[in-house]
C-alpha positions, -999 to 999 in steps of 0.1 A, spaced: -248 329 129 -271 307 152 -268 309 187 -250 342 186 -275 369 193 -268 403 210 -287 422 235 -282 458 241 -283 468 278 -320 483 289 -324 519 277 -317 546 306 -340 577 303 -334 604 325 -373 614 328 -404 590 322 -415 579 289 -452 575 275 -455 550 245 -482 535 229 -485 500 221 -506 495 190 -516 455 185 -533 436 157 -549 408 175 -557 384 145 -542 356 165 -552 365 202 -529 341 219 -497 355 202 -506 392 206 -513 385 242 -481 371 244 -462 398 225 -479 423 248 -469 410 277 -432 410 268 -439 446 256 -456 460 288 -431 444 313 -402 460 293 -418 494 293 -423 492 328 -389 481 337 -377 513 323 -402 536 345 -419 545 315 -457 543 307 -481 532 281 -515 531 265 -527 502 244 -550 500 213 -561 475 189 -567 476 151 -579 453 125 -547 437 109 -512 444 102 -517 471 77 -534 493 100 -507 494 123 -487 522 107 -516 543 99 -530 542 137 -492 552 147 -496 583 124 -527 595 137 -516 590 170 -485 609 163 -506 638 148 -532 639 174 -516 628 206 -485 632 230 -464 601 225 -427 595 229 -427 565 210 -447 535 196 -448 497 192 -464 480 170 -472 442 178 -489 414 153 -485 386 136 -484 372 99 -483 338 92 -479 328 58 -508 310 37 -519 301 3 -517 331 -14 -499 361 -20 -514 383 3 -488 372 31 -461 391 12 -484 422 10 -489 425 45 -457 419 55 -440 442 28 -464 473 31 -465 471 72 -431 471 74 -425 496 49 -451 517 66 -432 517 101 -401 523 83 -412 555 66 -428 568 97 -391 562 115 -377 579 87 -398 609 93 -385 611 129 -410 587 152 -396 564 175 -409 532 166 -405 494 177 -414 470 150 -425 437 166 -448 424 135 -438 387 136 -439 373 97 -435 335 102 -440 303 81 -463 288 109 -480 290 142 -451 269 157 -425 299 147 -446 324 158 -456 308 193 -416 307 204 -408 342 191 -441 359 209 -435 338 242 -417 359 269 -399 330 281 -383 325 246 -374 349 221 -396 375 236 -400 397 203 -425 421 219 -398 430 249 -376 438 218 -401 459 201 -404 476 231 -367 478 235 -362 494 203 -385 518 207 -370 531 241 -337 530 227 -345 554 201 -365 578 223 -331 581 245 -314 589 211 -339 613 202 -337 626 238 -297 629 238 -293 645 204 -322 672 212 -356 681 211 -380 673 177 -378 699 153 -405 714 134 -393 710 101 -403 689 72 -385 659 65 -345 663 71 -348 703 70 -347 715 101 -368 742 113 -361 779 120 -327 790 111 -308 767 133 -277 743 129 -269 716 150 -243 686 150 -248 651 162 -242 649 199 -241 684 206 -270 705 222 -285 734 199 -271 760 231 -237 749 224 -230 757 186 -197 743 175 -200 751 138 
């Protein structure tokens, strides 16, 4: 239903977070608007960020995966734009970049997906513009909300996939020190 968008309240964090914004700047002006929206949202919550660029949207999940293994970020914001062209490359880039980010999220990373997948430049400009749809801020807000949930439900575990590390059992909504099972 057009015109009935819902916006969640801004994420509230008890302690500051540090995010990595990874951007594919193929369309520089679009990327700059996405970055402006994302950085404003991150700063509004009192969080900090680093910013890196990668060659294209397909490299966004890889860069985030590398950063997760080798650095100490609380969350990630993936920004880029894919505009439909005359070949099937559009579908490949859209599907594989999104799938990569989803898989990272399912592994427990707090990822906001701000990859615009549009039919034309006009659609991209509207979605990227901080004064209009502001999808960069939306991606940052998504990452910040996931960080807040992660902190609410407990520290990251050292298990594999969905298997908890050590011999602990956690129940959603309870701290690990107060076992109710």
